[in-house]
C-alpha positions in Angstrom: 87.7 101.6 129.4 88.6 100.0 132.2 90.1 99.8 135.8 91.2 102.9 135.6 89.4 107.2 136.8 91.6 107.8 134.2 90.2 107.4 130.9 87.8 110.3 130.0 86.2 111.0 126.1 88.2 114.3 125.9 91.9 112.3 126.3 90.4 109.2 123.6 89.2 111.9 121.1 92.3 113.8 121.5 94.0 110.7 121.1 92.0 110.1 117.9 91.9 113.3 116.6 96.3 113.4 116.3 96.4 109.7 115.2 93.8 111.0 112.1 95.7 113.4 111.0 98.8 112.4 108.3 100.4 115.7 108.9 100.8 114.5 112.7 101.2 111.0 113.2 101.8 108.6 110.4 100.7 105.0 111.2 101.9 103.6 114.4 104.3 106.2 115.3 103.3 109.4 118.1 101.5 108.4 121.4 99.7 110.6 124.1 99.7 109.5 128.1 97.3 111.1 130.8 98.1 110.0 134.3 98.1 110.9 138.1 100.3 111.1 141.2 100.8 106.9 140.8 99.8 105.3 137.6 99.8 106.6 134.0 98.0 105.1 131.2 100.0 104.9 127.8 99.9 104.7 123.9 101.1 100.6 123.4 104.1 100.0 121.5 103.0 99.0 117.5 99.4 100.1 117.9 97.7 103.6 116.1 96.2 106.8 118.1 93.7 106.5 114.8 91.8 103.2 116.8 91.9 105.4 120.4 87.7 104.7 120.3 87.2 101.4 118.3 90.2 99.5 120.5 92.2 99.3 124.0 95.6 100.4 122.6 96.4 102.0 126.3 98.7 100.3 128.9 98.5 101.2 133.2 102.0 101.5 133.9 103.4 102.4 137.6 105.0 106.0 137.2 107.3 105.5 140.1 108.5 102.2 139.1 109.4 103.6 136.0 111.2 106.9 137.1 113.2 105.0 139.4 114.4 102.0 136.6 115.2 105.4 134.1 119.0 104.9 135.7 118.9 101.6 134.1 119.9 101.0 130.5 117.6 98.0 130.2 114.4 99.0 128.4 112.7 95.4 128.9 112.1 97.0 132.3 109.4 98.9 131.6 107.1 95.7 131.1 107.4 95.3 135.4 105.5 98.8 135.5 102.6 97.4 133.7 100.1 97.6 136.1 97.4 94.9 134.8 99.1 91.9 134.2 96.4 90.7 132.1 96.8 93.4 129.4 99.7 91.5 127.5 100.2 94.7 125.2 104.3 96.6 125.9 104.1 100.3 126.1 105.3 102.6 124.0 109.2 102.4 123.4 109.1 106.2 125.0 106.5 105.2 128.0 109.8 106.5 130.0 109.8 110.2 128.9 106.0 110.2 129.2 106.9 109.2 132.6 109.5 111.6 134.0 107.7 114.6 132.3 105.8 116.4 135.6 103.1 116.7 133.5 99.3 115.1 133.7 99.4 115.0 129.9 102.1 113.9 127.3 101.6 113.9 123.3 104.2 112.9 121.0 103.9 113.4 117.8 105.8 113.2 114.4 104.5 116.4 113.1 105.4 117.2 109.7 105.5 121.2 110.8 108.3 120.6 113.0 110.4 117.3 111.1 110.6 119.6 108.2 112.8 122.4 110.8 114.0 119.4 113.0 116.3 117.6 110.3 118.0 120.4 109.9 120.4 123.3 111.6 119.2 126.1 109.7 115.4 124.9 110.0 116.7 124.8 114.2 117.6 127.7 114.1 114.5 129.6 112.7 112.2 127.2 114.5 114.1 128.6 118.0 112.7 132.0 116.5 109.2 131.1 115.2 108.5 129.9 119.3 110.6 132.3 121.4 107.5 133.5 123.7 107.4 129.1 124.6 108.5 127.2 127.2 110.4 125.0 125.0 113.8 123.2 125.1 115.7 121.6 121.7 116.6 118.1 122.3 119.1 116.6 120.0 118.8 113.4 118.6 119.0 110.5 120.8 118.2 106.9 120.4 114.2 106.7 121.7 113.8 105.0 124.6 116.1 105.5 128.4 118.9 106.9 126.5 116.5 110.1 125.1 114.6 110.1 128.0 117.8 111.0 130.2 118.5 113.6 127.7 115.5 115.2 127.7 115.6 115.8 131.9 119.1 117.0 131.3 117.6 119.6 129.1 114.3 121.6 130.4 113.4 122.6 133.9 109.9 122.9 135.3 108.1 124.9 133.1 108.9 123.3 129.9 106.1 121.8 128.2 107.0 121.9 124.4 110.0 120.2 123.0 111.6 119.6 119.4 113.7 116.3 119.0 116.0 117.0 116.2 115.2 114.7 113.8 112.2 112.7 115.6 109.6 115.4 116.5 107.5 117.0 119.1 106.8 116.6 122.3 104.0 118.9 124.0 102.5 118.7 127.7 100.3 120.2 129.8 98.1 120.0 132.9 94.8 119.0 130.8 94.0 118.0 127.6 93.0 121.1 126.4 96.0 122.8 127.4 98.2 120.5 125.3 95.9 120.2 122.5 96.0 124.3 122.7 99.9 123.8 122.4 99.9 121.7 119.5 97.7 123.9 117.5 99.6 126.6 118.8 103.2 125.1 117.4 101.5 123.5 114.4 100.4 127.3 113.2 103.7 128.5 113.8 105.5 125.7 112.1 103.7 125.8 108.9 105.5 125.1 105.9 104.6 126.1 102.5 104.2 123.1 99.7 107.0 125.0 97.5 107.6 122.0 94.7 105.3 121.3 92.0 103.9 117.5 92.1 103.5 117.1 88.0 101.2 113.9 87.0 103.0 110.6 86.6 101.8 107.9 84.2 102.8 104.3 85.2 105.7 103.0 82.3 107.3 100.3 83.6 105.3 96.7 85.3 108.1 95.9 88.2 106.7 92.2 89.7 105.2 92.2 93.4 105.7 96.5 92.8 103.4 99.2 92.1 104.2 102.5 91.5 103.7 104.8 94.7 101.9 108.6 95.1 104.9 110.1 96.3 106.8 108.9 93.0 107.3 112.9 91.8 110.7 112.8 94.3 111.9 110.5 91.5 111.4 113.5 89.5 113.0 116.1 91.4 117.1 115.9 91.1 117.4 117.9 94.6 114.9 115.1 97.0 116.5 112.3 95.1 120.2 113.3 96.2 118.6 113.4 99.9 116.7 110.2 100.0 119.4 108.5 98.4 121.8 110.2 101.2 120.1 109.0 104.0 117.6 108.7 106.6 116.1 111.8 108.8 114.2 110.0 112.0 113.9 107.0 113.1 110.4 105.3 112.2 111.5 106.5 108.8 114.5 103.4 109.5 112.0 101.1 111.2 108.8 100.9 108.6 111.0 102.4 105.5 114.7 101.1 106.1 117.6 103.0 105.5 118.6 105.6 102.8 116.8 104.3 99.7 117.9 102.4 96.9 118.0 102.9 93.4 116.9 99.2 92.9 114.8 96.7 95.0 117.1 95.3 98.3 115.7 93.1 101.2 115.5 95.1 103.8 113.7 98.2 102.7 109.9 97.8 101.2 110.4 100.8 98.1 113.0 101.7 95.5 113.0 104.3 93.3 113.9 104.5 89.4 114.6 108.2 88.0 112.3 110.1 86.1 110.2 106.9 86.5 108.6 106.9 90.3 109.0 105.2 93.7 108.0 101.3 93.7 106.3 100.0 97.0 105.9 96.5 97.5 101.9 95.3 96.3 102.1 93.9 99.6 103.5 97.0 101.9 101.7 97.3 105.4 99.1 100.7 105.5 101.9 102.3 107.9 105.1 101.5 105.4 102.7 103.2 103.1 102.2 106.2 105.6 105.4 106.4 106.1 106.2 106.9 102.4 103.4 109.7 102.7 105.0 111.6 105.6 108.5 111.3 103.5 106.7 113.1 100.7 105.4 116.0 102.6 108.4 116.9 104.7 110.1 117.0 101.0 107.0 119.0 100.0 108.0 121.5 101.9 111.8 121.7 102.7 113.3 125.1 101.4 115.7 124.5 99.0 118.7 126.1 101.2 118.0 124.2 104.1 120.6 121.2 103.9 119.5 118.2 106.0 121.3 115.9 108.6 120.9 112.6 107.9 120.8 110.6 112.1 123.5 108.5 110.2 124.6 104.4 109.9 125.3 103.6 113.6 121.5 105.1 114.5 120.5 103.3 112.1 121.9 100.0 112.8 120.6 100.9 116.6 117.3 101.1 115.6 117.4 98.6 113.2 119.3 95.6 115.9 117.0 96.9 118.7 114.2 94.0 119.8 111.5 96.4 120.8 111.6 98.4 117.5 111.5 94.8 115.8 108.6 94.0 118.3 106.6 97.6 117.0 107.3 96.2 113.1 106.0 93.2 113.4 103.1 94.3 115.1 102.4 97.2 111.9 101.8 94.3 109.3 98.4 95.2 108.4 
């Protein structure tokens, strides 16, 4: 990788591994960064960590400029921090917290194990017990970007290395790739949840033009999960790539819909990221205890994400 001595094979391999684990990262979600005193390389918005070894997916930014702009409410300021003007990629939506966290390596994932806990108050309480000897903080749900960065910086201390983002995911920080990798493995081990629902074999029983039956169709056979998915959305990337709550009929805002006792139908031309987001939802629901009541992010939060230019940009890049 050119233009920076920060890059090394260890960091790229680490990013690649995260991007190729659907229980950690789905599609264009998740991001990693590596920094020194003045500069930082961070994953570009809309790019996939799974391509770390085959594409130039990282953008160099000026850390001090980003930190100075955190007091601003304009996410577009982040483009001024790009150090190589020949690079036209936009830094990750979440570049601000990567820059403000005072650690050399930062990894943000949409860990399924974390999300199972992070979408309900009972899950959060149990996660706190499981991680009680790790320097961690729990951050309430806030729109990604500068707003989330401000919330993070107001709720941690210099020793904090793990952050559980309610209805969002996981952040692990450290002074080396090895340290962050170890933290992620530790958190994943502590928060790992068993699959508790049975997936019966399904048979295609209905032909709907421009749609096909999804492998995650077991959801349409479980009344409890039907209630959950039709009541709202539970984390940002679901909204960005799948739209709000799952409908019982086709809509313009979502590539999927559910038919009870038949399955979940997904558009035939759905992107890889959209498919991976549906798989993520399935993986969460397969592990979610029946007595953990998930809390949707709400219609206001959904509207903020759907009307946000930065997310429209990321979605537009994830069309394959």
